[in-house]
C-alpha positions in Angstrom: -9.7 -4.4 64.6 -7.3 -2.4 62.5 -5.8 -5.7 61.1 -9.3 -7.1 60.3 -10.2 -3.8 58.5 -6.9 -4.0 56.5 -7.5 -7.6 55.5 -11.1 -6.8 54.4 -9.9 -3.8 52.3 -7.1 -6.0 50.8 -9.7 -8.5 49.6 -11.5 -5.8 47.6 -8.8 -5.1 45.1 -6.0 -7.3 43.8 -3.3 -6.6 41.2 -2.8 -9.8 39.3 -0.2 -8.6 36.8 1.5 -5.4 35.7 3.0 -4.7 32.3 6.8 -4.5 31.9 6.4 -2.0 29.1 4.2 0.7 30.7 1.7 1.2 33.6 -1.0 -1.2 32.3 -2.2 -3.7 34.9 -4.6 -6.7 35.2 -6.6 -6.4 38.4 -9.6 -7.9 40.2 -12.2 -5.9 42.1 -14.5 -7.7 44.6 -18.0 -6.3 45.1 -21.1 -7.5 46.9 -22.4 -8.8 43.5 -19.3 -10.5 42.3 -15.7 -10.0 41.1 -14.7 -7.9 38.1 -11.6 -8.2 36.0 -10.0 -5.0 34.9 -9.4 -3.1 32.7 -13.1 -3.0 32.0 -15.8 -0.9 30.4 -19.2 -0.1 31.9 -22.2 0.2 29.6 -24.3 3.2 30.5 -27.7 2.3 32.2 -28.5 5.8 33.3 -32.1 5.1 34.4 -31.7 1.4 35.1 -31.5 0.2 31.5 -28.9 0.2 28.7 -30.9 1.8 25.9 -32.5 -0.8 23.6 -31.0 -3.8 25.3 -32.2 -6.4 27.9 -30.1 -7.6 30.8 -30.0 -11.0 29.1 -28.4 -9.4 26.1 -25.9 -7.6 28.3 -25.0 -10.9 29.9 -24.6 -12.5 26.5 -22.2 -9.6 25.5 -20.1 -10.4 28.6 -20.7 -7.1 30.4 -19.3 -7.4 33.9 -20.9 -4.3 35.3 -23.2 -1.4 34.3 -23.3 2.3 35.4 -26.5 4.0 36.6 -27.1 7.5 37.7 -28.2 8.6 41.2 -29.8 11.9 40.2 -32.0 10.4 37.5 -33.1 7.4 39.6 -34.0 9.8 42.4 -36.2 11.8 40.0 -37.7 8.7 38.4 -38.8 6.1 39.5 -37.9 7.6 42.9 -36.7 6.0 46.1 -40.1 4.9 47.4 -40.3 2.1 44.7 -36.6 1.5 45.1 -37.0 0.7 48.8 -40.1 -1.4 48.1 -38.5 -3.6 45.5 -35.2 -3.9 47.4 -32.8 -1.9 45.2 -31.9 -1.5 41.6 -30.5 -5.0 41.0 -34.0 -6.5 41.7 -35.8 -3.6 39.9 -33.9 -4.2 36.6 -33.3 -7.9 37.1 -29.5 -7.5 37.0 -27.4 -9.8 39.2 -24.0 -8.4 38.5 -22.3 -5.3 39.9 -23.6 -1.8 39.4 -21.7 1.5 39.8 -23.7 4.7 40.5 -22.6 8.2 39.6 -23.4 10.3 42.6 -25.2 13.1 40.7 -22.1 15.2 40.5 -22.1 15.2 36.8 -25.6 16.8 36.8 -24.0 19.6 38.8 -22.1 20.2 35.5 -24.7 19.2 32.9 -27.8 20.9 34.5 -26.0 24.2 35.1 -29.2 26.1 34.2 -31.3 24.2 36.6 -29.2 24.1 39.8 -27.7 26.3 42.4 -24.5 25.2 44.3 -24.1 26.0 48.0 -21.4 25.0 50.4 -23.8 22.3 51.8 -25.1 20.8 48.6 -26.8 21.5 45.3 -30.4 22.7 44.7 -31.9 21.1 41.5 -35.0 22.0 39.7 -36.3 19.1 37.5 -36.5 20.5 33.9 -39.5 18.4 33.1 -41.7 18.7 36.3 -40.2 21.7 37.9 -40.0 19.8 41.2 -37.2 20.9 43.6 -34.5 18.6 45.0 -31.6 19.3 47.4 -28.7 16.9 47.2 -26.1 17.0 49.9 -23.0 14.6 50.2 -24.9 12.8 53.0 -28.0 12.5 50.8 -26.1 11.3 47.8 -24.7 8.4 49.8 -28.1 7.6 51.3 -29.7 7.5 47.9 -26.9 5.2 46.6 -27.4 3.0 49.6 -31.1 2.7 48.8 -30.3 1.9 45.2 -27.9 -0.7 46.5 -25.1 -0.1 44.0 -21.9 -2.0 44.5 -19.7 1.0 43.8 -20.8 4.4 45.1 -19.3 7.7 43.9 -18.6 10.6 46.3 -20.6 13.7 45.5 -18.5 16.3 43.8 -18.5 19.4 41.7 -17.2 19.0 38.2 -16.1 22.4 37.0 -16.7 23.3 33.4 -13.9 24.0 30.8 -12.6 26.6 30.6 -12.5 27.9 34.1 -10.1 30.1 36.0 -7.6 28.6 38.4 -9.3 30.5 41.2 -12.6 28.8 40.5 -11.0 25.4 40.0 -9.3 25.7 43.4 -12.5 26.7 45.1 -14.3 23.8 43.4 -11.6 21.4 44.4 -11.8 22.5 48.1 -15.6 21.9 48.0 -15.2 18.5 46.4 -12.7 17.5 49.1 -15.0 18.7 51.8 -17.9 16.8 50.3 -15.7 13.7 49.8 -15.0 13.6 53.5 -18.7 14.0 54.4 -19.5 11.1 52.0 -16.9 8.9 53.7 -18.3 9.8 57.1 -21.8 8.8 56.0 -20.6 5.6 54.4 -18.8 4.6 57.6 -22.1 4.9 59.6 -23.5 1.9 57.7 -22.3 -1.7 57.9 -22.9 -2.6 54.2 -20.1 -3.6 51.9 -20.7 -1.1 49.2 -17.5 0.4 47.9 -17.0 4.2 47.8 -14.7 6.0 45.3 -13.5 9.6 45.6 -13.2 11.8 42.5 -10.1 13.8 41.7 -10.8 17.3 40.2 -8.7 20.3 39.5 -9.4 21.1 35.8 -6.3 21.4 33.7 -4.0 22.7 36.4 -1.2 20.4 37.4 -0.7 21.6 41.0 -4.5 21.4 41.7 -4.8 17.9 40.2 -1.9 16.7 42.4 -3.4 18.5 45.4 -6.8 16.9 44.9 -5.3 13.4 44.5 -3.3 13.8 47.7 -6.2 15.1 49.7 -8.5 12.2 48.6 -5.7 9.6 49.2 -5.4 11.0 52.8 -9.1 10.6 53.4 -8.9 7.1 52.1 -11.3 5.4 49.6 -11.9 2.0 48.1 -11.0 3.4 44.7 -10.3 6.7 42.9 -11.9 8.3 39.9 -10.4 11.0 37.7 -13.2 13.4 36.8 -13.5 16.5 34.8 -11.7 15.1 31.7 -14.7 14.6 29.4 -16.4 18.0 29.9 -15.3 19.9 26.8 -11.6 20.4 27.3 -9.2 19.5 24.5 -8.3 15.8 24.6 -4.6 16.7 24.5 -4.9 17.3 28.3 -6.0 13.8 29.1 -2.6 12.0 29.2 -1.0 15.0 31.0 -3.7 14.9 33.7 -3.3 11.1 34.1 0.5 11.4 34.4 0.1 14.2 37.1 -2.6 12.3 39.0 -2.0 8.6 39.0 1.4 8.7 40.8 -0.3 10.4 43.7 -3.0 7.7 44.1 -2.5 4.5 46.1 -1.1 1.7 44.0 -3.4 -1.0 45.5 -6.7 0.8 44.7 -8.8 0.9 41.6 -8.4 3.9 39.2 -11.4 5.0 37.2 -11.3 7.5 34.3 -14.8 8.9 34.0 -16.5 9.5 30.7 -13.8 8.3 28.4 -13.9 7.4 25.6 -12.8 6.4 22.1 -11.0 3.1 21.7 -7.6 4.7 21.2 -8.2 6.9 24.3 -9.0 3.9 26.4 -5.8 2.1 25.3 -3.7 5.2 26.0 -5.3 5.4 29.5 -4.8 1.7 30.2 -1.1 2.2 29.4 -1.1 5.0 32.0 -2.5 2.7 34.6 -6.3 3.2 34.4 -8.5 0.2 35.3 -12.1 1.4 34.7 -14.0 3.2 32.0 -17.4 4.3 31.0 -18.7 6.4 28.1 -21.9 7.0 26.1 -20.1 6.7 22.8 -21.0 3.1 21.8 -24.7 3.4 22.6 -25.2 7.0 21.5 -23.4 6.4 18.2 -25.4 3.3 17.6 -28.7 5.2 17.8 -27.4 7.4 15.0 -26.4 4.4 12.8 -22.6 4.8 13.4 -21.0 1.4 13.9 -17.6 0.4 15.4 -16.0 -2.4 13.3 -12.7 -4.2 13.3 -10.5 -3.8 10.3 -8.2 -6.3 8.4 -6.4 -8.8 10.6 -7.9 -7.3 13.7 -11.2 -8.8 12.9 -11.9 -11.2 15.8 -12.4 -14.8 15.0 -14.4 -17.4 16.9 -11.3 -18.9 18.5 -10.0 -19.0 22.0 -9.1 -15.7 23.5 -5.4 -16.7 24.0 -5.0 -17.1 20.3 -6.2 -13.6 19.5 -3.7 -10.8 18.9 -4.4 -7.2 18.2 -2.0 -4.4 17.3 -2.7 -1.8 19.9 0.3 0.5 19.5 0.0 4.2 20.3 0.7 5.2 16.7 -1.5 2.5 15.0 -5.2 3.2 15.6 -6.0 1.2 12.4 -7.4 -1.8 14.2 -10.9 -0.3 13.8 -13.0 2.1 11.9 -16.5 3.7 12.1 -19.1 3.4 9.4 -22.4 5.1 8.9 -24.8 2.4 8.1 -27.3 4.9 6.6 -25.0 5.7 3.7 -26.3 4.6 0.3 -23.3 2.4 -0.3 -24.7 -0.2 2.1 -28.0 -0.7 0.2 -26.8 -3.8 -1.5 -24.0 -4.8 0.9 -24.8 -8.4 2.0 -21.7 -8.9 4.1 -22.3 -9.5 7.8 -22.6 -6.6 10.2 -19.7 -8.3 12.1 -18.1 -11.7 12.4 -19.3 -12.5 16.0 -22.7 -11.8 17.6 -24.4 -10.3 14.4 -22.9 -12.6 11.8 -26.4 -13.7 10.6 -27.4 -10.1 9.7 -26.2 -8.2 6.7 -25.2 -4.5 6.5 -27.9 -4.1 3.8 -30.5 -5.3 6.2 -29.3 -3.0 9.0 -29.3 -0.1 6.4 -32.9 -1.0 5.5 -33.9 -0.9 9.2 -32.5 2.5 9.8 -33.9 3.9 6.5 -37.4 2.7 7.5 -37.1 3.8 11.1 -37.5 0.3 12.5 -36.5 0.2 16.2 -34.7 -3.1 15.6 -32.0 -1.1 13.7 -30.9 0.7 16.9 -31.0 -2.5 18.9 -28.7 -4.3 16.4 -26.4 -1.3 16.1 -26.2 -1.1 20.0 -25.4 -4.8 20.2 -22.6 -4.3 17.6 -21.0 -1.4 19.3 -21.1 -2.7 22.9 -19.8 -6.1 21.6 -16.9 -4.2 20.0 -16.1 -2.3 23.2 -16.4 -5.2 25.5 -14.4 -7.4 23.2 -11.7 -4.7 23.0 -11.5 -4.7 26.8 -11.3 -8.5 26.8 -8.5 -8.5 24.3 -6.6 -5.8 26.3 -6.8 -7.9 29.4 -5.5 -10.9 27.5 -2.6 -8.9 26.0 -1.6 -7.7 29.5 -1.8 -11.3 30.7 0.6 -12.6 28.1 2.8 -9.5 28.2 2.0 -8.0 24.8 1.0 -4.6 26.0 
């Protein structure tokens, strides 16, 4: 029985290649809805949809997986319809993997509308006033109803700054809840993966302690949380260097809520496999585009021929532009050289200036195309030994 369990776990995650220059690695994660090559980026589909895009467009962009949110799906549309339709995959017509945040981030973001207890968190919906109580057990049950491929353990994400005393108490609560999530997951026979979440704020000993505690419990993968909640970005690499050595080598590593392209590259070099962030879609809705610069502009050639300077001191492979600026009024050059080549910057400028919804759609297509292509190029560079 132990040997069979080990073989099953071994199939879930495979390291294909590691860099000789740093900790970067090319891996494969097996889920109930398919395999995912890492490092990868997850577009945010909080309520079961990536804002302004269809699932066909996500497929065309090459998205391997999307991220949805347990708390928000519990509130609307609710678990009754989720059970009736057979889970989120069928509800949103998405056939690839889904990761669900457990609702732990809402413990942080909805601080004015929740009360933390040792057993769980009481929430009050800001819109309806309806009350909800989420426990570790409930968080897993909801994610099982949603049918996500990767479930996250319920945790408390402490705000920044916080005292070391508070961070330690929060860590202890997170570890306790992680064990309860694992216990609940083991009661079912489904093949959903479950990840634990490392906390500990900016305190080295607490980060190490959290990682060790979670590794002892044992999860299918490990997330590093509490890095995108207001603290200075200078702590990110420090926290990764404290935490990653304490995590199992043959398990996935997920850096939650990060981030900008250069931050992703830095994290990949420190051994991170998975990323998510609202940046590409949120920026798109405000007319801010991510574009390649100079020789980094991707061409319509085979991936193996593409090269990109991704050195830690050279973040000049991309820039951001604000398409609403007047200088784009007469700019008839393409928005990009790949998926939006037929559309000009002047046209996109016009769409934003006239509040046409198509503008946000095209900007979102541009930014997610940039992020997903960046991850594809990173995977290729690891494969050929250039990173």
